[in-house]
C-alpha positions as CSV (number, residue, x, y, z in Angstrom):
1,M,63.9,2.6,49.3
2,K,61.0,4.6,47.7
3,T,61.9,3.1,44.4
4,V,61.6,-0.5,45.8
5,F,58.2,0.3,47.3
6,S,57.0,1.9,44.1
7,L,58.1,-1.1,42.0
8,A,56.6,-3.5,44.5
9,A,53.3,-1.6,44.4
10,V,53.2,-1.7,40.5
11,W,54.1,-5.4,40.5
12,I,51.3,-6.1,43.0
13,V,48.7,-4.1,41.0
14,F,49.8,-5.8,37.8
15,T,49.7,-9.3,39.4
16,V,46.2,-8.7,40.8
17,M,44.9,-7.4,37.5
18,A,46.4,-10.2,35.4
19,G,44.8,-12.7,37.7
20,C,41.3,-11.3,37.3
21,D,38.8,-12.9,35.0
22,K,37.5,-10.2,32.6
23,Q,34.7,-12.4,31.3
24,G,31.4,-12.2,33.1
25,P,28.2,-14.0,32.4
26,M,26.3,-13.1,29.2
27,G,23.8,-10.3,29.6
28,P,20.2,-10.3,28.4
29,P,19.5,-10.1,24.6
30,G,19.2,-6.7,23.2
31,E,16.2,-5.1,21.5
32,Q,15.2,-5.9,17.9
33,G,16.9,-3.6,15.5
34,P,14.9,-1.4,13.0
35,D,13.8,-2.8,9.6
36,G,16.1,-2.3,6.7
37,A,15.6,0.2,3.9
38,N,12.7,-0.5,1.5
39,G,13.8,-3.1,-1.1
40,S,16.8,-4.3,0.9
41,G,15.2,-7.4,2.2
42,G,14.2,-10.6,0.5
43,S,15.8,-13.9,-0.1
44,T,17.7,-15.3,-3.0
45,L,15.7,-17.6,-5.3
46,S,17.5,-20.4,-7.0
47,F,16.1,-22.7,-9.7
48,L,17.9,-25.9,-10.8
49,T,16.9,-28.2,-13.6
50,P,16.2,-31.7,-12.5
51,A,19.1,-34.1,-12.8
52,N,17.1,-36.4,-15.1
53,A,15.9,-33.5,-17.4
54,T,16.6,-33.9,-21.2
55,I,18.6,-30.8,-22.2
56,H,19.5,-30.1,-25.8
57,W,20.2,-27.3,-28.2
58,E,17.7,-26.6,-30.9
59,V,19.0,-24.7,-33.9
60,S,16.7,-21.7,-34.5
61,D,18.4,-19.6,-37.2
62,G,21.6,-18.7,-39.0
63,W,23.3,-15.3,-38.9
64,G,26.4,-14.2,-40.7
65,G,27.9,-17.7,-41.0
66,D,27.0,-18.6,-37.4
67,A,24.3,-21.0,-36.1
68,L,21.9,-19.7,-33.5
69,S,20.5,-22.2,-31.1
70,E,18.1,-22.1,-28.1
71,L,18.5,-24.4,-25.1
72,R,15.5,-26.7,-24.5
73,V,14.7,-28.6,-21.3
74,N,12.3,-31.4,-21.8
75,D,11.6,-29.8,-25.2
76,N,10.5,-26.5,-23.7
77,P,12.1,-23.2,-22.8
78,I,12.8,-22.9,-19.1
79,S,9.7,-21.6,-17.3
80,L,10.2,-19.7,-14.1
81,P,7.7,-18.7,-11.4
82,G,5.9,-15.4,-11.7
83,S,7.3,-14.3,-8.3
84,L,10.6,-13.7,-10.1
85,R,9.0,-10.9,-12.1
86,S,8.6,-8.6,-9.1
87,I,12.2,-9.2,-8.1
88,I,13.4,-8.1,-11.6
89,E,11.1,-5.1,-11.8
90,A,12.3,-3.9,-8.4
91,G,15.9,-3.9,-9.7
92,G,17.0,-7.4,-8.7
93,V,19.6,-9.3,-10.6
94,V,19.3,-12.6,-12.5
95,M,22.3,-14.8,-13.0
96,V,22.3,-18.0,-15.2
97,Y,24.8,-20.9,-14.9
98,F,25.4,-24.0,-17.1
99,L,26.9,-27.2,-15.8
100,T,28.9,-28.6,-18.7
101,E,29.6,-32.2,-19.5
102,D,33.0,-31.9,-17.9
103,D,31.4,-30.6,-14.6
104,R,32.4,-26.9,-15.0
105,W,29.9,-24.3,-14.0
106,L,29.8,-21.4,-16.5
107,R,28.2,-18.1,-15.7
108,L,26.4,-16.4,-18.6
109,P,27.1,-14.5,-20.7
110,E,30.1,-16.6,-21.6
111,I,32.4,-16.4,-24.6
112,E,34.3,-19.6,-25.4
113,D,37.2,-18.8,-27.7
114,A,38.0,-22.5,-28.4
115,R,34.7,-23.0,-30.1
116,Y,34.1,-19.4,-31.3
117,A,30.9,-19.6,-29.2
118,H,28.9,-17.0,-27.4
119,Y,26.3,-18.1,-24.8
120,S,23.7,-15.6,-23.5
121,Y,20.2,-15.4,-22.1
122,A,17.1,-13.2,-22.0
123,Y,14.0,-13.4,-19.9
124,Y,10.5,-12.9,-21.3
125,F,7.4,-11.6,-19.5
126,P,4.2,-12.4,-21.4
127,G,1.2,-10.1,-21.2
128,E,-0.7,-10.2,-18.0
129,D,-3.7,-11.8,-19.6
130,S,-1.9,-14.3,-21.9
131,G,-1.8,-17.1,-19.4
132,N,1.7,-18.1,-20.5
133,D,4.5,-18.7,-18.1
134,F,7.4,-16.3,-17.5
135,Y,10.4,-17.9,-19.1
136,I,14.1,-17.5,-19.8
137,G,15.7,-18.1,-23.2
138,L,19.2,-19.5,-23.3
139,Y,21.1,-19.0,-26.5
140,A,24.3,-20.2,-28.2
141,R,25.8,-18.5,-31.3
142,V,28.6,-20.7,-32.8
143,K,30.3,-21.1,-36.1
144,N,28.3,-23.2,-38.5
145,D,30.8,-26.0,-38.4
146,M,30.9,-26.1,-34.6
147,L,28.5,-27.5,-32.0
148,P,27.5,-25.8,-28.7
149,I,28.8,-27.3,-25.5
150,V,26.9,-30.1,-23.9
151,I,24.8,-28.9,-20.9
152,K,24.0,-31.2,-18.0
153,R,22.1,-28.8,-15.7
154,V,21.0,-25.2,-15.7
155,K,20.8,-23.0,-12.6
156,V,19.0,-19.6,-12.5
157,V,19.6,-17.4,-9.4
158,A,17.6,-14.3,-8.6
159,L,19.0,-11.8,-6.2
160,P,16.6,-9.1,-4.8
161,A,17.7,-5.5,-5.0
162,S,19.4,-4.1,-2.0
163,H,19.9,-0.6,-0.7
164,H,23.1,0.8,-2.1
165,E,25.0,4.1,-2.3
166,E,25.6,5.5,-5.7
167,I,29.1,6.6,-6.3
168,E,30.0,9.1,-9.0
169,L,33.0,8.0,-11.0
170,K,35.5,10.8,-11.9
């Protein structure tokens, strides 16, 4: 008889608990958290050439049987805002992408084996008093008998530095 009462008691407790609603009303919002570590904030900057821009390769030099070309947008190198300089100097990262004529986005640097081509970039900071824009040079190195890929758009993305832990590789 004790066993029946014990099982009945367990069943009643289980039934009551299963029928309870464990969700109550939402509480008040919590306090604002502390600011992140120095250099961990900031937003990503993204620059995209206009859809109607004229983009072409301008052959600049030859080297070891290869042709070196620089990408021009509306007959100029790609100028970027000076605010990007502080992101780079603080350890940020710059990534460059090409949209090709067959609608593929390529991230530079890129080596295209089919054309024996190498696409790369470098950014240039003029002197403080020069008055010139900060710009990025986009380059192609291809065999003399080949042409660089056709580019429809260029995207430049700047990511600010973030707080990170350095791990020693063994």
